[in-house]
C-alpha positions as a Markdown table, in Angstrom:
| # | Residue | x | y | z |
|---|---|---|---|---|
| 1 | Asp | -17.6 | 4.0 | 2.2 |
| 2 | Val | -17.2 | 0.8 | 1.3 |
| 3 | Gln | -17.4 | 0.1 | -2.4 |
| 4 | Ser | -17.3 | -3.1 | -4.7 |
| 5 | Phe | -15.8 | -3.3 | -7.9 |
| 6 | Ser | -15.0 | -5.9 | -10.5 |
| 7 | Arg | -13.2 | -6.7 | -13.6 |
| 8 | Gln | -12.6 | -9.3 | -16.2 |
| 9 | Thr | -8.9 | -11.0 | -16.0 |
| 10 | Pro | -7.3 | -12.0 | -19.3 |
| 11 | His | -8.3 | -15.5 | -18.9 |
| 12 | Gly | -11.9 | -14.5 | -18.4 |
| 13 | Arg | -12.5 | -14.8 | -14.9 |
| 14 | Thr | -14.1 | -12.4 | -12.9 |
| 15 | Leu | -12.2 | -10.6 | -10.3 |
| 16 | Gln | -13.9 | -8.8 | -7.4 |
| 17 | Trp | -13.2 | -7.0 | -4.4 |
| 18 | Gln | -14.3 | -3.8 | -1.9 |
| 19 | Leu | -12.4 | -0.7 | -1.5 |
| 20 | Ala | -12.7 | 1.1 | 1.8 |
| 21 | Tyr | -11.6 | 4.5 | 0.3 |
| 22 | Arg | -13.2 | 6.3 | -2.6 |
| 23 | His | -10.2 | 7.0 | -5.1 |
| 24 | Tyr | -12.3 | 8.1 | -8.3 |
| 25 | Thr | -13.8 | 11.0 | -5.8 |
| 26 | Glu | -10.5 | 11.8 | -3.7 |
| 27 | Ala | -7.7 | 13.5 | -4.7 |
| 28 | Met | -5.0 | 12.2 | -2.5 |
| 29 | Leu | -4.7 | 9.2 | 0.2 |
| 30 | Pro | -4.7 | 10.6 | 4.0 |
| 31 | Ser | -1.4 | 11.8 | 4.9 |
| 32 | Asp | 0.2 | 12.5 | 1.6 |
| 33 | Gly | -0.7 | 8.9 | 0.5 |
| 34 | Leu | 1.1 | 7.2 | 2.9 |
| 35 | Val | -2.4 | 6.0 | 4.8 |
| 36 | Pro | -3.2 | 2.9 | 2.8 |
| 37 | Phe | -6.7 | 2.5 | 1.5 |
| 38 | Leu | -8.5 | -1.2 | 2.8 |
| 39 | Ile | -9.1 | -4.0 | 0.0 |
| 40 | Glu | -10.7 | -7.2 | 0.4 |
| 41 | Trp | -10.4 | -9.7 | -2.1 |
| 42 | Ala | -13.7 | -12.1 | -2.7 |
| 43 | Pro | -12.9 | -15.5 | -1.5 |
| 44 | Ser | -14.1 | -16.8 | -4.5 |
| 45 | Cys | -11.1 | -15.2 | -6.2 |
| 46 | Ala | -8.3 | -16.0 | -3.8 |
| 47 | Ala | -6.3 | -18.0 | -6.7 |
| 48 | Phe | -6.3 | -15.1 | -9.0 |
| 49 | Thr | -5.6 | -12.0 | -7.2 |
| 50 | Pro | -2.8 | -10.0 | -8.5 |
| 51 | Ala | -0.8 | -11.2 | -5.4 |
| 52 | Ala | -1.7 | -15.0 | -6.0 |
| 53 | Ser | -1.2 | -14.6 | -9.8 |
| 54 | Ala | 2.2 | -11.9 | -10.2 |
| 55 | Pro | 5.3 | -13.5 | -11.2 |
| 56 | Arg | 7.8 | -14.8 | -8.6 |
| 57 | Gly | 11.2 | -14.0 | -7.6 |
| 58 | Ile | 11.2 | -10.8 | -5.9 |
| 59 | Glu | 10.9 | -10.0 | -2.4 |
| 60 | Leu | 9.8 | -7.0 | -0.1 |
| 61 | Leu | 12.3 | -6.9 | 2.5 |
| 62 | Ser | 11.2 | -3.6 | 4.4 |
| 63 | Leu | 8.9 | -0.7 | 3.5 |
| 64 | Arg | 9.6 | 2.7 | 5.1 |
| 65 | Ala | 7.1 | 6.0 | 5.2 |
| 66 | Glu | 8.6 | 9.4 | 5.5 |
| 67 | Ser | 6.3 | 12.0 | 6.6 |
| 68 | Ala | 6.6 | 15.5 | 6.3 |
| 69 | Ala | 3.6 | 15.7 | 8.8 |
| 70 | Pro | 4.6 | 12.7 | 11.3 |
| 71 | Leu | 2.2 | 13.3 | 13.8 |
| 72 | Glu | -0.7 | 13.6 | 11.5 |
| 73 | Ala | 0.7 | 10.5 | 9.5 |
| 74 | Ser | 0.5 | 8.8 | 12.9 |
| 75 | Ala | -2.9 | 9.4 | 14.1 |
| 76 | Ser | -4.1 | 8.5 | 10.5 |
| 77 | Leu | -2.0 | 5.3 | 11.0 |
| 78 | Ala | -3.1 | 4.6 | 14.5 |
| 79 | Ala | -7.1 | 5.0 | 13.3 |
| 80 | Leu | -6.4 | 1.9 | 11.1 |
| 81 | Gly | -4.6 | -0.1 | 13.8 |
| 82 | Ile | -0.8 | 0.5 | 12.5 |
| 83 | Glu | 1.5 | 1.2 | 15.0 |
| 84 | Ala | 3.4 | 4.4 | 13.2 |
| 85 | Ser | 6.8 | 3.5 | 14.8 |
| 86 | Asp | 6.3 | -0.1 | 12.5 |
| 87 | Leu | 6.4 | 2.2 | 9.3 |
| 88 | Leu | 7.4 | 5.9 | 9.9 |
| 89 | Ala | 11.1 | 6.5 | 9.8 |
| 90 | Gln | 13.0 | 9.6 | 9.0 |
| 91 | Pro | 17.0 | 9.3 | 7.4 |
| 92 | Ala | 18.9 | 10.6 | 10.5 |
| 93 | Gly | 19.4 | 14.1 | 10.6 |
| 94 | Ala | 16.7 | 14.7 | 7.7 |
| 95 | Ala | 13.0 | 16.2 | 7.4 |
| 96 | Pro | 11.5 | 15.6 | 3.9 |
| 97 | Cys | 10.1 | 18.0 | 2.4 |
| 98 | Ser | 7.4 | 15.5 | 1.1 |
| 99 | Ser | 6.0 | 12.8 | 2.4 |
| 100 | Arg | 7.1 | 9.2 | 0.4 |
| 101 | Leu | 7.2 | 5.4 | 0.6 |
| 102 | Val | 10.3 | 3.6 | 0.3 |
| 103 | Ala | 10.2 | -0.4 | -0.3 |
| 104 | Arg | 13.5 | -2.5 | -0.3 |
| 105 | Leu | 13.0 | -5.4 | -2.4 |
| 106 | Arg | 15.5 | -8.2 | -3.0 |
| 107 | Thr | 15.6 | -9.3 | -7.2 |
| 108 | Pro | 17.6 | -11.6 | -9.2 |
| 109 | Lys | 19.8 | -8.5 | -9.9 |
| 110 | Gly | 20.3 | -7.9 | -6.2 |
| 111 | Val | 18.5 | -5.9 | -3.5 |
| 112 | Val | 17.3 | -2.3 | -5.1 |
| 113 | Glu | 15.3 | 0.5 | -2.8 |
| 114 | Leu | 12.2 | 2.4 | -4.8 |
């Protein structure tokens, strides 16, 4: 189900978007949160979405998903048109006991992994 949302920004503008996930009724995103929900910003808000108005200086270098159930995650990602091999990866010789997303960022203080 697609749901519409809006809120006022600190500058008094109305930010509008739609989500294709009922985050207020579901306990967890599919596949332990590895499968993203979809968001569409209203075209009238393009200049002041969070991505457009966020401070500059940090670059996303890579995004990796590690899954405790990689087959389930692969099927869920495929349903959204995401090639699982582009996102799912396991550290060599490791099988995680839980799922997680790992982002590598270039910051003014160097490369960090979250």
